[in-house]
MIVEXLUM-489712 format. One line per 2 residues: number of its first residue (from 1); for each residue z, y, x of N, C-alpha, C, O. Coordinates in pm, whole numbers, plus 50000, padded with zeros to 5 digits. Layout:
% MIVEXLUM-489712
NUM) Z,Y,X,Z,Y,X,Z,Y,X,Z,Y,X | ...
END
This chain:
% MIVEXLUM-489712
1) 54614,77657,85701,54725,77685,85814,54618,77722,85943,54645,77807,86027 | 54486,77640,85944,54382,77684,86039,54361,77823,86015,54366,77909,86104
3) 54341,77843,85906,54282,78014,85888,54385,78111,85946,54358,78202,86025 | 54502,78083,85899,54608,78170,85948,54626,78173,86118,54652,78270,86189
5) 54606,78039,86153,54630,78060,86302,54517,78108,86351,54533,78175,86453 | 54407,78097,86311,54277,78188,86393,54310,78326,86345,54273,78416,86421
7) 54366,78359,86243,54401,78517,86217,54495,78571,86301,54504,78691,86327 | 54568,78481,86345,54676,78543,86461,54629,78561,86582,54676,78648,86655
9) 54490,78450,86631,54446,78498,86753,54365,78615,86736,54357,78694,86830 | 54297,78637,86617,54222,78763,86635,54328,78883,86635,54296,78969,86716
11) 54437,78909,86570,54519,78981,86558,54586,79008,86681,54611,79125,86710 | 54624,78903,86769,54644,78900,86914,54553,78970,86985,54598,79064,87052
13) 54432,78948,86989,54351,78998,87079,54338,79181,87013,54364,79254,87109 | 54319,79236,86933,54330,79335,86868,54424,79418,86927,54408,79519,86995
15) 54545,79351,86886,54684,79413,86940,54660,79428,87122,54692,79538,87166 | 54619,79349,87200,54619,79322,87336,54522,79454,87354,54557,79544,87431
17) 54408,79462,87285,54327,79574,87342,54394,79715,87293,54395,79816,87364 | 54448,79708,87167,54503,79862,87150,54607,79879,87261,54607,79988,87318
19) 54697,79786,87298,54807,79813,87390,54739,79840,87524,54791,79933,87587 | 54628,79776,87585,54564,79808,87681,54515,79939,87681,54525,79994,87791
21) 54460,80014,87582,54420,80152,87588,54568,80234,87586,54559,80344,87639 | 54667,80210,87549,54799,80242,87577,54818,80283,87688,54842,80400,87720
23) 54807,80155,87783,54840,80179,87904,54731,80274,88021,54745,80327,88131 | 54611,80254,87912,54504,80367,88014,54551,80483,87944,54537,80581,88018
25) 54600,80513,87836,54619,80662,87806,54716,80713,87888,54704,80829,87927 | 54826,80635,87927,54977,80658,87998,54935,80715,88115,54985,80818,88161
27) 54795,80621,88192,54749,80657,88304,54683,80810,88322,54697,80898,88407 | 54621,80801,88227,54537,80945,88201,54642,81049,88200,54657,81131,88291
29) 54706,81045,88105,54805,81138,88113,54878,81175,88211,54876,81295,88240 | 54954,81091,88282,55015,81107,88425,54928,81173,88513,54972,81274,88566
31) 54806,81135,88541,54720,81167,88615,54677,81333,88586,54650,81410,88678 | 54676,81365,88465,54618,81495,88434,54731,81593,88428,54712,81708,88468
33) 54887,81542,88365,55001,81595,88410,55062,81679,88546,55118,81788,88561 | 55018,81560,88644,55004,81578,88762,54937,81675,88862,54978,81742,88956
35) 54804,81653,88795,54699,81724,88853,54721,81906,88805,54705,82000,88883 | 54742,81912,88725,54807,82032,88649,54894,82115,88712,54871,82236,88726
37) 55036,82035,88769,55128,82064,88817,55082,82059,88955,55144,82141,89023 | 55002,81998,89015,54974,82066,89179,54843,82165,89188,54837,82248,89279
39) 54757,82156,89106,54655,82233,89119,54685,82381,89026,54642,82486,89072 | 54743,82380,88928,54771,82471,88842,54642,82519,88758,54650,82631,88707
41) 54538,82452,88741,54438,82467,88640,54377,82329,88572,54378,82219,88629 | 54331,82351,88458,54261,82263,88360,54138,82217,88437,54104,82112,88384
43) 54061,82245,88530,53960,82184,88618,54079,82058,88723,54081,81936,88710 | 54148,82127,88800,54223,82055,88871,54263,81944,88851,54262,81849,88928
45) 54321,81953,88687,54403,81856,88627,54299,81752,88594,54323,81634,88618 | 54195,81786,88545,54099,81705,88512,54054,81575,88631,54050,81452,88638
47) 54025,81697,88716,53968,81635,88849,54069,81505,88921,54019,81402,88966 | 54215,81533,88922,54313,81449,88947,54317,81377,88866,54367,81277,88917
49) 54287,81349,88716,54303,81230,88611,54202,81164,88632,54212,81047,88593 | 54069,81204,88696,53952,81123,88698,53952,81060,88812,53905,80947,88821
51) 54010,81128,88922,54051,81056,89059,54113,80912,89044,54059,80810,89089 | 54233,80914,88977,54324,80839,88920,54275,80746,88833,54308,80630,88858
53) 54213,80762,88746,54127,80654,88674,54019,80590,88721,53982,80486,88665 | 53943,80649,88845,53857,80559,88916,53910,80481,89021,53845,80391,89074
55) 54046,80520,89060,54110,80418,89158,54147,80336,89106,54135,80226,89161 | 54221,80346,88957,54251,80225,88868,54115,80167,88822,54121,80048,88792
57) 54027,80209,88815,53939,80101,88800,53867,80049,88876,53796,79955,88841 | 53866,80100,88999,53805,80012,89122,53935,79894,89166,53891,79790,89215
59) 54026,79900,89158,54155,79810,89159,54161,79684,89053,54192,79567,89074 | 54123,79743,88944,54086,79636,88832,53971,79575,88841,53956,79464,88789
61) 53878,79632,88903,53749,79568,88935,53793,79458,89053,53769,79340,89030 | 53851,79492,89167,53890,79425,89235,53971,79278,89189,53951,79163,89228
63) 54078,79336,89084,54131,79212,89048,54081,79122,88983,54127,79008,88989 | 53955,79159,88892,53891,79084,88803,53796,78974,88855,53759,78874,88794
65) 53757,79020,89003,53654,78942,89061,53763,78858,89159,53732,78741,89179 | 53873,78900,89215,53940,78835,89336,54063,78820,89277,54128,78751,89356
67) 54140,78851,89166,54273,78863,89153,54317,78687,89168,54406,78645,89241 | 54249,78622,89098,54296,78504,89072,54297,78402,89207,54377,78309,89219
69) 54207,78432,89292,54232,78391,89442,54349,78440,89521,54396,78366,89608 | 54410,78580,89494,54501,78613,89537,54616,78578,89521,54706,78567,89604
71) 54616,78550,89371,54735,78478,89340,54758,78357,89385,54860,78329,89448 | 54666,78275,89357,54682,78131,89408,54725,78137,89554,54810,78058,89596
73) 54672,78225,89632,54689,78219,89757,54835,78253,89787,54901,78185,89866 | 54878,78345,89732,55004,78410,89749,55112,78271,89701,55221,78240,89748
75) 55042,78214,89605,55161,78101,89544,55150,77964,89603,55181,77862,89541 | 55102,77966,89729,55075,77868,89813,55005,77734,89767,55028,77623,89816
77) 54894,77770,89640,54870,77667,89562,54715,77570,89651,54633,77632,89720 | 54709,77466,89633,54587,77382,89712,54559,77319,89603,54650,77282,89530
79) 54395,77291,89566,54286,77250,89521,54319,77076,89541,54330,77020,89650 | 54330,77015,89418,54319,76878,89437,54208,76838,89329,54155,76924,89259
81) 54170,76678,89319,54070,76636,89302,54107,76483,89214,54219,76441,89183 | 54016,76442,89198,54036,76303,89108,54110,76194,89207,54187,76114,89154
83) 54088,76190,89348,54155,76107,89451,54317,76150,89485,54414,76074,89496 | 54313,76249,89492,54467,76323,89536,54565,76324,89421,54682,76295,89444
85) 54519,76359,89281,54586,76380,89142,54515,76306,89022,54469,76380,88935 | 54503,76209,89010,54408,76128,88880,54446,76156,88762,54359,76196,88685
87) 54590,76145,88712,54662,76162,88657,54658,76300,88575,54630,76318,88456 | 54693,76389,88671,54690,76527,88653,54543,76581,88583,54524,76616,88467
89) 54461,76575,88679,54320,76584,88644,54276,76513,88503,54186,76566,88439 | 54332,76407,88459,54270,76344,88356,54337,76428,88255,54260,76475,88171
91) 54442,76454,88244,54535,76529,88155,54460,76680,88106,54431,76724,87995 | 54448,76727,88225,54364,76853,88227,54223,76854,88131,54197,76934,88040
93) 54151,76756,88174,54032,76719,88129,54025,76686,87991,53929,76725,87924 | 54150,76593,87922,54141,76566,87796,54185,76694,87715,54136,76705,87602
95) 54271,76793,87759,54319,76926,87711,54202,77037,87679,54203,77118,87587 | 54084,77017,87797,54023,77120,87823,53894,77068,87703,53838,77153,87633
97) 53859,76924,87694,53763,76902,87596,53822,76938,87420,53752,76979,87328 | 53933,76915,87418,54045,76944,87322,54001,77086,87264,53972,77120,87150
99) 54007,77168,87401,54005,77307,87337,53840,77368,87346,53813,77486,87326 | 53753,77276,87376,53642,77300,87396,53582,77412,87516,53489,77491,87496
101) 53669,77395,87656,53654,77467,87764,53571,77402,87862,53537,77286,87842 | 53539,77458,87955,53481,77429,88072,53636,77341,88136,53751,77366,88100
103) 53593,77237,88238,53704,77209,88317,53748,77310,88422,53664,77347,88504 | 53848,77348,88426,53911,77443,88543,53925,77389,88655,53925,77268,88677
105) 53938,77487,88740,53981,77407,88895,54152,77379,88879,54233,77453,88824 | 54173,77263,88938,54283,77240,88941,54375,77268,89071,54326,77222,89174
107) 54485,77326,89084,54570,77320,89204,54724,77276,89203,54790,77288,89100 | 54771,77232,89302,54898,77192,89304,54993,77290,89404,54956,77315,89519
109) 55102,77335,89356,55191,77403,89436,55327,77312,89498,55413,77259,89428 | 55324,77311,89600,55425,77239,89668,55586,77287,89661,55660,77315,89755
111) 55612,77287,89535,55794,77296,89515,55842,77210,89404,55778,77164,89309 | 55958,77198,89434,56049,77142,89351,56052,77173,89206,56054,77091,89114
113) 56052,77316,89195,56083,77369,89074,55956,77344,88947,55842,77380,88977 | 55978,77289,88823,55906,77246,88746,55830,77385,88670,55882,77458,88586
115) 55708,77393,88720,55642,77503,88632,55489,77512,88622,55431,77412,88664 | 55418,77602,88577,55277,77595,88612,55202,77754,88543,55260,77839,88474
117) 55102,77755,88575,55021,77887,88535,54869,77862,88527,54810,77775,88590 | 54818,77946,88445,54674,77957,88445,54631,78073,88502,54718,78158,88485
119) 54517,78124,88575,54470,78210,88584,54304,78225,88608,54238,78120,88610 | 54233,78359,88626,54095,78364,88644,54070,78474,88564,54157,78542,88508
121) 53903,78497,88557,53866,78598,88490,53804,78574,88317,53792,78662,88231 | 53782,78469,88309,53730,78373,88180,53696,78255,88181,53673,78209,88293
123) 53682,78169,88072,53702,78024,88101,53611,77970,88194,53638,77872,88264 | 53485,78041,88197,53414,77959,88323,53448,77989,88451,53379,77945,88544
125) 53554,78062,88473,53596,78081,88637,53763,78110,88631,53832,78205,88667 | 53794,77975,88563,53975,77950,88535,54020,77849,88640,53944,77764,88687
127) 54145,77864,88672,54227,77759,88740,54338,77774,88673,54388,77872,88617 | 54394,77592,88693,54553,77588,88655,54631,77547,88774,54594,77457,88849
129) 54731,77608,88789,54834,77556,88894,54935,77484,88839,54981,77514,88729 | 54982,77378,88914,55102,77328,88855,55176,77272,88986,55121,77221,89084
131) 55320,77292,88965,55419,77252,89109,55445,77114,89066,55437,77054,88959 | 55482,77081,89201,55473,76918,89232,55638,76895,89158,55673,76776,89158
133) 55693,76948,89125,55836,76961,89050,55808,76906,88896,55861,76816,88831 | 55698,77000,88865,55682,76962,88679,55581,76822,88704,55580,76756,88599
135) 55511,76768,88795,55473,76656,88789,55559,76539,88828,55536,76430,88777 | 55636,76552,88894,55760,76451,88912,55865,76450,88765,55919,76346,88728
137) 55881,76567,88699,55988,76552,88621,55944,76550,88486,56040,76552,88408 | 55823,76546,88425,55763,76532,88315,55707,76413,88286,55672,76336,88376
139) 55693,76385,88162,55620,76256,88136,55479,76321,88105,55461,76443,88099 | 55349,76195,88081,55260,76235,88017,55250,76349,87876,55183,76452,87872
141) 55328,76301,87780,55326,76394,87678,55365,76535,87718,55295,76634,87698 | 55475,76534,87773,55543,76659,87813,55416,76760,87888,55391,76875,87849
143) 55336,76681,88016,55251,76732,88061,55129,76798,87975,55083,76909,88001 | 55079,76710,87861,55013,76735,87810,55033,76885,87728,54959,76981,87707
145) 55151,76856,87699,55200,77012,87586,55209,77133,87655,55193,77242,87598 | 55240,77116,87810,55224,77243,87899,55066,77254,87948,55022,77369,87950
147) 54989,77163,87980,54851,77213,87996,54801,77263,87905,54725,77359,87919 | 54831,77206,87784,54781,77270,87650,54782,77409,87621,54690,77483,87588
149) 54923,77434,87640,54960,77583,87648,54878,77682,87773,54845,77798,87747 | 54857,77633,87877,54799,77713,87994,54653,77737,87954,54594,77844,87964
151) 54592,77596,87896,54454,77659,87870,54418,77702,87709,54310,77721,87653 | 54545,77708,87666,54517,77816,87533,54509,77942,87619,54415,78018,87594
153) 54586,77972,87711,54567,78118,87750,54436,78146,87823,54395,78260,87843 | 54383,78050,87856,54249,78045,87915,54152,78083,87762,54096,78191,87746
155) 54150,77999,87687,54080,78000,87560,54100,78156,87490,54012,78189,87410 | 54185,78231,87509,54264,78334,87431,54219,78461,87517,54215,78577,87476
157) 54183,78415,87653,54175,78510,87749,54277,78590,87801,54270,78696,87863 | 54362,78531,87769,54512,78580,87829,54507,78610,87960,54542,78725,87991
159) 54476,78543,88037,54435,78531,88184,54386,78659,88227,54434,78727,88318 | 54272,78692,88143,54221,78824,88198,54305,78934,88184,54332,79008,88279
161) 54351,78951,88062,54444,79043,88000,54573,79056,88104,54599,79172,88136 | 54651,78961,88156,54723,78917,88260,54697,78980,88401,54790,78996,88480
163) 54551,79020,88435,54520,79056,88551,54523,79205,88546,54602,79285,88595 | 54403,79222,88464,54367,79348,88449,54497,79445,88438,54522,79527,88527
165) 54593,79427,88304,54677,79534,88294,54799,79518,88371,54891,79599,88361 | 54804,79406,88457,54889,79384,88583,54862,79504,88655,54942,79597,88666
167) 54741,79500,88706,54691,79608,88819,54714,79739,88743,54775,79814,88818 | 54686,79806,88606,54711,79923,88546,54835,79953,88566,54869,80058,88620
169) 54931,79850,88517,55070,79926,88528,55106,79891,88665,55229,79886,88676 | 55059,79870,88750,55098,79876,88885,55026,79989,88954,55075,80032,89059
171) 54915,80042,88906,54871,80178,88938,54955,80284,88903,54987,80369,88986 | 55003,80286,88757,55082,80374,88686,55196,80394,88817,55217,80497,88882
173) 55247,80286,88830,55386,80302,88919,55357,80367,89060,55430,80452,89110 | 55251,80321,89113,55207,80379,89255,55193,80521,89242,55245,80587,89332
175) 55137,80581,89154,55116,80708,89130,55226,80766,89082,55265,80863,89147 | 55282,80739,88992,55433,80809,88993,55532,80788,89095,55621,80870,89118
177) 55518,80681,89156,55627,80708,89285,55525,80795,89392,55591,80843,89484 | 55417,80818,89398,55358,80906,89492,55404,81040,89458,55453,81112,89545
179) 55386,81091,89303,55423,81223,89302,55580,81248,89309,55622,81362,89329 | 55638,81174,89298,55776,81190,89285,55807,81211,89421,55887,81303,89438
181) 55762,81146,89537,55779,81143,89652,55770,81290,89711,55850,81359,89776 | 55631,81312,89659,55568,81461,89688,55676,81556,89663,55724,81637,89742
183) 55714,81532,89522,55800,81650,89481,55952,81657,89543,56025,81756,89542 | 55975,81556,89585,56133,81559,89653,56119,81582,89807,56221,81593,89876
185) 55977,81591,89871,55937,81636,89975,55948,81776,89983,55957,81835,90091 | 55947,81849,89843,55923,82000,89857,55808,82065,89852,55806,82187,89874
187) 55689,81992,89820,55584,82028,89840,55534,82098,89704,55468,82200,89691 | 55586,82012,89605,55572,82068,89441,55630,82221,89436,55569,82322,89404
189) 55764,82208,89477,55837,82332,89487,55769,82447,89522,55750,82539,89443 | 55720,82448,89666,55656,82549,89718,55536,82585,89646,55514,82706,89640
191) 55465,82518,89598,55351,82519,89506,55403,82621,89377,55347,82725,89342 | 55506,82570,89327,55565,82670,89242,55600,82791,89240,55595,82872,89148
193) 55640,82804,89363,55712,82930,89399,55603,83016,89428,55620,83136,89407 | 55439,82957,89495,55397,83052,89553,55306,83109,89460,55233,83207,89479
195) 55318,83036,89354,55256,83090,89188,55307,83192,89148,55241,83291,89115 | 55481,83181,89145,55555,83276,89080,55547,83403,89170,55569,83519,89135
197) 55516,83367,89274,55511,83528,89365,55366,83615,89341,55359,83738,89347 | 55252,83524,89312,55134,83583,89271,55101,83622,89108,54991,83663,89069
199) 55209,83602,89032,55214,83604,88893,55243,83473,88822,55171,83374,88830 | 55353,83481,88752,55419,83345,88693,55277,83278,88600,55207,83325,88510
201) 55280,83154,88669,55203,83047,88559,55293,82947,88520,55337,82852,88585 | 55321,82992,88372,55433,82927,88294,55370,82783,88281,55428,82682,88318
203) 55221,82785,88213,55187,82651,88176,55187,82549,88298,55175,82428,88278 | 55200,82596,88408,55190,82501,88541,55332,82445,88557,55357,82336,88609
205) 55425,82533,88506,55579,82478,88516,55614,82373,88427,55696,82282,88441 | 55531,82405,88325,55561,82321,88201,55509,82172,88235,55574,82072,88204
207) 55370,82169,88309,55303,82067,88327,55408,81976,88444,55431,81856,88446 | 55454,82074,88529,55518,82043,88621,55646,81932,88589,55665,81826,88647
209) 55706,81978,88504,55826,81929,88440,55801,81807,88367,55881,81713,88362 | 55676,81812,88304,55616,81691,88211,55562,81585,88309,55560,81465,88285
211) 55522,81638,88412,55466,81569,88510,55590,81458,88590,55559,81345,88627 | 55693,81498,88602,55808,81487,88652,55850,81368,88558,55871,81255,88602
213) 55860,81401,88433,55926,81314,88325,55843,81209,88299,55892,81097,88301 | 55689,81226,88265,55630,81126,88276,55636,81009,88404,55623,80888,88387
215) 55659,81080,88536,55663,80977,88653,55753,80891,88630,55731,80777,88669 | 55866,80918,88568,56005,80849,88534,55968,80754,88457,55973,80636,88493
217) 55915,80802,88318,55918,80721,88219,55796,80639,88187,55803,80537,88119 | 55676,80688,88239,55546,80622,88195,55541,80460,88263,55499,80360,88205
219) 55602,80468,88416,55624,80308,88470,55685,80213,88380,55646,80098,88358 | 55803,80283,88320,55906,80193,88230,55798,80152,88105,55773,80035,88076
221) 55750,80247,88049,55692,80210,87931,55569,80128,87921,55547,80051,87827 | 55490,80148,88021,55385,80095,88050,55415,79898,88076,55352,79797,88048
223) 55536,79925,88139,55593,79746,88190,55641,79702,88071,55632,79583,88041 | 55704,79803,87981,55745,79745,87841,55623,79675,87740,55624,79574,87670
225) 55528,79766,87765,55424,79733,87677,55363,79597,87713,55336,79512,87628 | 55340,79583,87867,55316,79461,87928,55381,79356,87901,55315,79251,87899
227) 55509,79351,87876,55597,79250,87850,55589,79208,87733,55582,79088,87707 | 55590,79317,87628,55600,79298,87458,55463,79219,87439,55454,79132,87352
229) 55360,79252,87520,55242,79139,87485,55248,79032,87526,55192,78940,87466 | 55314,79014,87633,55306,78874,87717,55397,78772,87633,55375,78651,87620
231) 55513,78854,87575,55612,78758,87481,55517,78695,87348,55530,78576,87319 | 55446,78760,87291,55358,78736,87165,55254,78638,87237,55244,78525,87187
233) 55193,78663,87325,55060,78546,87359,55170,78435,87406,55130,78327,87363 | 55296,78418,87481,55375,78301,87470,55374,78231,87383,55357,78111,87401
235) 55395,78289,87247,55447,78202,87121,55331,78146,87086,55317,78027,87058 | 55217,78260,87086,55085,78208,87036,55026,78084,87102,54973,77997,87032
237) 55034,78075,87227,55013,78013,87355,55063,77828,87306,54987,77732,87312 | 55201,77826,87263,55288,77729,87208,55229,77684,87079,55244,77567,87047
239) 55173,77756,87012,55150,77703,86846,54982,77671,86888,54930,77634,86783 | 54898,77671,86980,54811,77672,87001,54796,77491,87109,54718,77396,87107
241) 54898,77521,87175,54931,77385,87240,54942,77280,87120,54854,77195,87126 | 55001,77271,87048,55069,77194,86925,54923,77184,86844,54910,77082,86777
243) 54845,77250,86842,54702,77239,86758,54615,77168,86855,54511,77119,86812 | 54641,77156,86971,54548,77089,87042,54575,76949,87105,54496,76861,87139
245) 54723,76957,87111,54806,76792,87123,54800,76731,86997,54784,76609,86983 | 54811,76802,86916,54890,76724,86797,55019,76661,86780,55055,76596,86682
247) 55086,76688,86887,55226,76678,86929,55319,76755,86973,55349,76762,87092 | 55385,76834,86862,55483,76930,86920,55613,76903,87000,55678,76981,87070
249) 55637,76754,86968,55764,76720,87058,55712,76706,87207,55796,76747,87287 | 55622,76669,87251,55577,76709,87418,55628,76825,87480,55710,76831,87571
251) 55566,76923,87413,55561,77050,87438,55733,77115,87414,55780,77205,87484 | 55799,77054,87314,55958,77100,87293,56019,77031,87381,56133,77074,87401
253) 55981,76907,87466,56084,76839,87533,56057,76941,87695,56135,76999,87770 | 55924,76925,87693,55872,77008,87827,55966,77148,87826,56040,77161,87922
255) 55968,77257,87720,56036,77339,87719,56186,77324,87752,56229,77403,87836 | 56279,77227,87694,56410,77209,87729,56440,77176,87878,56537,77223,87938
257) 56343,77085,87936,56348,77020,88061,56337,77174,88173,56422,77216,88252 | 56254,77207,88152,56238,77325,88232,56283,77426,88219,56272,77505,88313
259) 56339,77460,88121,56442,77589,88117,56580,77548,88120,56673,77621,88083 | 56594,77420,88169,56734,77377,88210,56743,77318,88360,56842,77281,88423
261) 56631,77320,88389,56614,77258,88552,56662,77401,88652,56600,77507,88647 | 56783,77376,88740,56817,77458,88816,56739,77511,88947,56775,77609,89013
263) 56630,77435,88973,56583,77456,89094,56501,77602,89084,56451,77641,88979 | 56496,77668,89199,56407,77776,89212,56296,77793,89263,56271,77733,89368
265) 56194,77883,89201,56072,77851,89260,56069,77959,89344,56088,78073,89300 | 56045,77934,89476,56040,78052,89570,55935,78113,89573,55946,78233,89601
267) 55792,78058,89545,55687,78123,89579,55653,78240,89475,55559,78319,89487 | 55777,78235,89334,55715,78325,89232,55788,78437,89295,55873,78440,89384
269) 55716,78552,89206,55757,78718,89273,55769,78812,89122,55737,78776,89009 | 55814,78916,89156,55771,78988,89032,55660,79060,88984,55657,79132,88884
271) 55553,79028,89077,55436,79062,89042,55356,78924,88958,55254,78940,88891 | 55416,78808,88975,55358,78690,88927,55409,78621,88806,55354,78544,88727
273) 55539,78671,88813,55643,78577,88719,55575,78572,88562,55591,78475,88489 | 55509,78673,88528,55474,78686,88398,55364,78572,88389,55348,78531,88274
275) 55306,78527,88461,55211,78451,88444,55242,78268,88401,55168,78191,88340 | 55356,78246,88452,55425,78123,88464,55426,78062,88299,55416,78133,88199
277) 55442,77919,88302,55472,77864,88160,55592,77919,88115,55591,77962,88000 | 55733,77932,88200,55862,77990,88160,55882,78076,88282,55834,78059,88394
279) 55969,78177,88235,55984,78259,88341,56062,78179,88452,56165,78115,88435 | 55965,78203,88613,56050,78162,88705,56169,78167,88783,56229,78085,88854
281) 56187,78295,88748,56283,78388,88789,56444,78362,88735,56495,78443,88658 | 56507,78259,88774,56629,78232,88683,56765,78337,88679,56805,78406,88773
283) 56817,78330,88555,56885,78464,88541,57025,78437,88642,57112,78523,88635 | 57039,78366,88698,57165,78351,88817,57109,78411,88942,57185,78456,89028
285) 56990,78415,88956,56903,78464,89082,56953,78627,89119,56996,78683,89018 | 56954,78680,89198,56982,78821,89240,56845,78902,89185,56863,79010,89128
287) 56731,78858,89198,56606,78930,89166,56577,78904,89013,56461,78922,88973 | 56670,78866,88928,56626,78824,88798,56683,78997,88737,56771,79075,88774
289) 56569,78999,88618,56644,79127,88549,56619,79121,88390,56508,79136,88339 | 56737,79098,88320,56710,79071,88184,56668,79170,88095,56652,79134,87978
291) 56643,79298,88129,56579,79447,88086,56429,79362,88063,56391,79327,87951 | 56359,79338,88179,56238,79311,88187,56227,79143,88195,56178,79083,88291
293) 56265,79098,88111,56213,78956,88096,56059,78965,88034,56008,79032,87944 | 56011,78871,88119,55871,78843,88094,55856,78703,87977,55741,78670,87946
295) 55940,78649,87932,55911,78563,87855,56035,78551,87718,56149,78597,87724 | 55984,78490,87618,56072,78510,87511,56190,78399,87574,56192,78354,87689
297) 56276,78372,87478,56355,78247,87544,56336,78115,87493,56306,78107,87373 | 56345,78027,87548,56302,77887,87536,56386,77854,87392,56334,77792,87299
299) 56493,77894,87391,56555,77838,87273,56449,77892,87172,56402,77807,87096 | 56413,77993,87162,56342,78051,87060,56226,78028,87018,56172,78038,86908
301) 56180,77981,87167,56024,77897,87170,56028,77762,87094,55940,77719,87020 | 56146,77702,87128,56148,77564,87060,56165,77572,86905,56107,77510,86816
303) 56266,77671,86898,56275,77679,86725,56161,77729,86653,56162,77715,86531 | 56078,77777,86700,55954,77822,86651,55815,77704,86630,55726,77696,86545
305) 55849,77621,86752,55781,77474,86739,55824,77409,86621,55741,77365,86541 | 55967,77397,86598,56032,77294,86474,55977,77365,86373,55945,77286,86285
307) 55945,77495,86339,55936,77565,86214,55777,77487,86195,55747,77439,86086 | 55704,77484,86285,55568,77413,86267,55601,77276,86204,55520,77252,86114
309) 55679,77194,86218,55718,77044,86192,55799,77044,86063,55820,76939,86003 | 55850,77176,86015,55940,77172,85889,56083,77149,85950,56174,77164,85869
311) 56126,77107,86108,56244,77064,86122,56344,77201,86137,56310,77312,86179 | 56474,77156,86091,56583,77259,86133,56584,77304,86306,56568,77239,86409
313) 56607,77430,86281,56621,77486,86432,56751,77430,86518,56861,77403,86470 | 56721,77422,86627,56841,77369,86719,56968,77453,86700,56973,77573,86727
315) 57061,77388,86657,57211,77439,86651,57330,77361,86731,57314,77254,86790 | 57459,77441,86720,57542,77378,86778,57509,77353,86922,57433,77425,86986
317) 57580,77232,86979,57587,77171,87128,57462,77212,87141,57461,77322,87197 | 57296,77153,87100,57189,77145,87178,57145,77273,87195,57085,77310,87296
319) 57182,77367,87069,57152,77529,87128,57223,77581,87224,57175,77666,87298 | 57337,77542,87236,57426,77625,87338,57402,77566,87467,57461,77614,87564
321) 57325,77471,87484,57298,77402,87610,57163,77472,87665,57135,77452,87783 | 57091,77539,87599,57013,77589,87622,56954,77755,87602,56846,77809,87624
323) 57088,77801,87549,57109,77936,87517,57117,78049,87630,57233,78039,87671 | 57074,78118,87678,57104,78202,87794,57042,78170,87921,57044,78246,88018
325) 56974,78031,87918,56920,77975,88067,56796,78070,88123,56805,78098,88243 | 56691,78120,88059,56614,78215,88109,56588,78353,88000,56518,78448,88037
END
C-alpha cells in the first residue's frame, strides 16, 4: 500500500509538471498568434510571444517570492504563537513532525466560516492559515485531519504549483482580454484592411482568426487544466493526511462538518478559493460557479476515505445530507 501511495505522489508530480507545460504552451501559442495577427510577420509574432512569456515569467517570479504574503494579507490572516493559540500550534507541530517538515508559520483568519489553507513556495517557506470558525467547530482529531491535509500539500509542493500556475492562468486571461478589446476597438480590423490594400496577406488573416479563437478558448482551457489538477491533488492530500494521522475518521468528520456549515467565508474570492481545504464559495452564493468547481465534492472525498478503511460508501439519508452542498 505504501509503495502504491508513493507511486501516486510521483505520478501526481509528473502530471502536474506536464499540465504546467500545457498552460505555458497555451500562453506561448496565444502570444505567437496575436503577434502574427498584429505584426503580420513571423519575426513580429516571435517578438510578441517572447514579450508575453517574459512578462508571465516576471509575474511568476513575483508570485514565487511574494505570492504567499499577498494571499495572507488579502485573507486578513494574523500570525499566532504558542501564547495566543497553544492547541493549534501543538497540532501543527505534531503533523509537521509526522510529515518530516519544518514547522510552518501559523496564521489565524478572524472568520466564523470553518476552513484553512496552506501557502508558500516550498516547505522551508510555508505557512498555514486557519479560520477561527474552524478552531471553534472542530475537535482535536478533526483539526489534526485538516492540518495533515494542508501539510501534505506543503510536502508535495502543491503550494508552489498553486501559486505559479495560478499566475500563468491569470496571465493568459489578461493577454486574451487585451487582444479582444484591441480587436473590438477596431485596431485589428484597420491593420487587416491596410494589408489587403497593399497586397493580401492571407496568412495574417488566418492568424487573426486563430488569435480570436484562442483568446476565447485558451483562458477556459487553462482554467480547466488548473482545476483538474487541483481536484486530483485534493484527493491525494486526503490520503496523505490519513497516512500522517493514522485516523481517517477525524478527516471524514471534518469534511462533513465543514461542507454542511452554512457560514460564508467573506475573505475568500475566485483567485484564492482553490487554495482552501474545501471550496469556501458555497453553491447558494451568487459568486459560485458549478462549471469551475475548484474542489471535488465532499461526499466523493468522504467515500474515497471510506474505501481506504474498507467501509461501505455513504448512502441514503447520510449521502443525501451532504450531496450538492459544495
